[in-house]
N, C-alpha and C positions, 0 to 999 in steps of 0.2 A: 618662496613657496615650499621648499623642502623643509626649512626650520619650522615653518608655521604649522606643519602637519605632523611634527615628531612627537606631539604630546600623546602618551599612552602606548608608545612603542616598546617593545621588549623582544629579546631574541628566543625563539622557541628552544626548549630542550628536547632531548631525544625521546622522552615519553610523551611530548605534546602531540596532538594531531595537527598535521600540516597538509592541507588539501592542495597539493602542487601538481597533480597529475591529470585532473579533469575539472572543467567548470562545474560549479556546484548548481548551476541552472540548466546547462545544456551538456552536450557531449563533446564540446572543444576540448582539445588537449594542446600542449605545447607544439605539437606537429601540425596543428591546424594553420590555415593561412594567416591569421593575425596573431597567432601564438596564444599563449595563456598568461594572464595578469594575477600575480598573487598578492593580495592585500597585506601590506606589513603590519597592520593592526590586528587583523582577525586571522591571518595565515590561510585564507580561503582563496582559491583560485577562480577566476572568472574570465569569460571571453570579453574582447575588447567591446562589443556591442552590449555588454550587460554591465559595464562599469557604472553608468549613471544610476541603474537600479541598484547596485551595490552600494553606491554612496548615499542614496536616499535611505537605505536600510541602517546606515550608520549615523554619523553626526550631520551629514549633508554639508559639511564645511571643507570639502576637499580631502585628498588622501595621497598615499604613496603606495605604488605597486612595483613589484619586481616583475619585469616583462620577460618571459622565457619564450625563446623561438628556437625550435629544434627541426633539424632535417636529417635525412638519411642520404648518404652518399656512397655509392658502390666503391669498394676498395679496388685499387688498380693491381692488377696482377702482374708479377714480374714477366718479362718478355719470354723467358725460357720455361715458364710454368705451363703445363699441359692444360688444355681447355676442358676436356671431358674426364669426368672421374673413371677410374679403371677398377676401383675397389668399393665394395659396399661397406664403407666405413667413413667415420667423420673425424676430421682433424688430423689425418695421416697423409703421407705422401701417396698420391694416386686416389685419394678418397674425396668426399664432398667437403667443401668449405663450410665451416661452422661460424664464421665471422666474415660473412661476405659484405655486410654493410657497416659502415662507420657513422656514428651519430655526431652531428656537428651541433653544438649547443651555444647559442648566443643569448646574453643577457643585457639588460639595460633597465634604468630606473624611470618609471612614469609618475611624474609629479602632476597632480591636478589641484589648481587653486580653488578657493571658496566659490570663485566666479565660473568655474568650470573650464578654465583655461588649461590646456594639457601641454606639458613640456616634457620631452624625452631626454634623459641625461645618460651618459655613459656610465656603466658599472662593469668591472670595478674601477674606481677613480679615487684618487687622493684628495680630490677636491669635496667629496661628499663628507658630511658629519660623521664621525666615528660610530655613533649609535646606529645610524641608517645603514652603514657598511656592515656592522656586526649583524644586524637582523637580516639583511640581504644574503650574507654569507651563511648564516645559520639556516635559512630557508633553502638555499642552493644545496647545502650538504645533507640536509634532512632527508631520511629514507622515504618520507611521504606516507599518508594514511593507507594507500592501497598496499604497500610493502608491509606496513605494520600490522594490518589485518591478516595478511597472508602468513606472517611469521606467527602471530598469535594463534591463528588456527592450527598451524603446525605444532606449536609448543603445547596446545591442549592435548595433543596425543602422547606427550612424554609422560611416562609412568613414574611413580615413586619408587626409588631404590629400596630393595628389601634389607639393605645393609646400613641405612642411615641411623636407625635407632641405637644399634650396638656398635657403631663405628668406634674403633681404637684410635685414640689420639694420644701419642706419646707426650711426655712432659715438654712443655715449650721452652726449650733452651736458647731459642732465638725468637725475634719477632719480624714478621714480614712487613717491609716498608709499604706504605700506601701510595708511594710514588713510582710511576711506570719506569722512570729513568733509573731505578735501582733494581729492576728485575732483569734476571738473566738466567738461561738455562745452566744448571750446575754441571752438566756434562759438556756441553758444546760452546757455551758463552753466548748462544743466540739471544737476541733481545726481542724477537717477535714470536707470536703464537705460543705463549707460555702457559703452562698448567701447574697449579699448586696442589700437591698431595695433602689432602685434609688430615691424614693420619700422622705424618711425620714432618710435614712442612717442606718437603723437597720441591724445588721448582725445576721443571723439565719441559723440553720442547714438545710440540704436538707431533701427531703421527706423521712419518714419512710416506708419501705416495708412491705408487708403483713406478712412477716415471722419474723419481728422485726429487720431485718437488715437495713442498710442504714443510714440516718441521723437522727437528733433529731426531725425533722419535725418543727423546731422553725421558719424558714422563712414563711411557709404556715400558720401556727397558727397565727403568727403576722399579716399577711395580713388579715386573717378572723376576728381577733379581731379588727383591725382598720376599717374594713368594717362594722362591727356591731356598731362602732361609727359614721358612716357616712362618713368615709374616703375612698378614693379608690386609693390604692397604688399598682397596679398590676405588675409593671416590677422589676425583680430582675436580678442581674448578679452574675455569679459563680466566686468567687474570686479564683485566681490561673489560670484562663484561660484568663486574660486580657493581650492582647499583642497589638502592633500598628496595627495588622491586624484585631482585633476585640475580641470577647469573647462570652461565652454562656450566652444568655439572655432568661429568661423564663417569661412568662406572666401567672398570676394566675387569670386573668379575665376568668369568667366562659364561655364566648363565645370563648375563645382562648385556655387556659389551655395547653400550649405547648411551644416549644422552638420557639422563634420569633427573627426577626432582628429589631435592633434599630439603624437607621441611625444616630441618634444624640447621640450615646453612649459616644463618647469621650467628648462631651459638658456636658453630664449629670454626668459623672465621674469626671470631672473638678470641678464641684459644690462641690464634697465632697473631693477635695484635691488630686484627683489621675490623674496623667499625663500618659496617655496610652503609650506615646513615650518612657517611662521609665520603662515600666512594662515587665516582663518576665513570661513566662508559667511555673508554678510549679505544676499544677494539670491536671488531664485528662479532656477532654471535655466529654460531654454525648455521643457524637458520638463515642468516643474511648472506 
């Protein structure tokens, strides 16, 4: 049954729309009693009692679905943890718990033959064809259309940097590798949360948070060091977010100090040997 339904399957990319959060016909979600079944061919989620209708809209010759069943379980508190909050704060000792619930996610593959016979198979499983496993994994890891739309709405508020047109770019004495395994902070050696300075090609870690988490702060400190020398290199791009559709660009300029748009990003990256048309997303954007 599985192999008979594989025709036309392909794994969704990050820019594709995957309706995995809510049934396209009803309000059912993965938390509903029967869960939510995502069609491996159309990437659309449907409630179990809507699968026959979904198949009729398609070829009518059976299909494959990634069945998602989620539930919330209250986290067990340590025996010595106080029961009632004593501070008007979240996530600190004596405050309110901000992660009271744990989400348990269960997945399986629902195969439906042309005759309508339903078979539930374990997923993940080494017994499944590689293509089916790849499509299921891509759907499982995809952020989903609801999150995409929220991110898109947030990104619409990002303004163009006033500095992109006249951005200084030093002669490219080096080329930046397109491979993530070659990227590391030039200050700390960190390999996560990395930002490329578009003016001089320096790779530095992202901002360090007040609690010590986050990046190495290498990118910001480099900007400040260069500024002290009389150089103004304000724009950085987050490595791993570069795709043909754009990337996260941040301006360290004191009068911006925020995410910005760089309409000349492809040109600025090409200066350092990066072809945006060949880049794939490997890291989360700030909006995500």
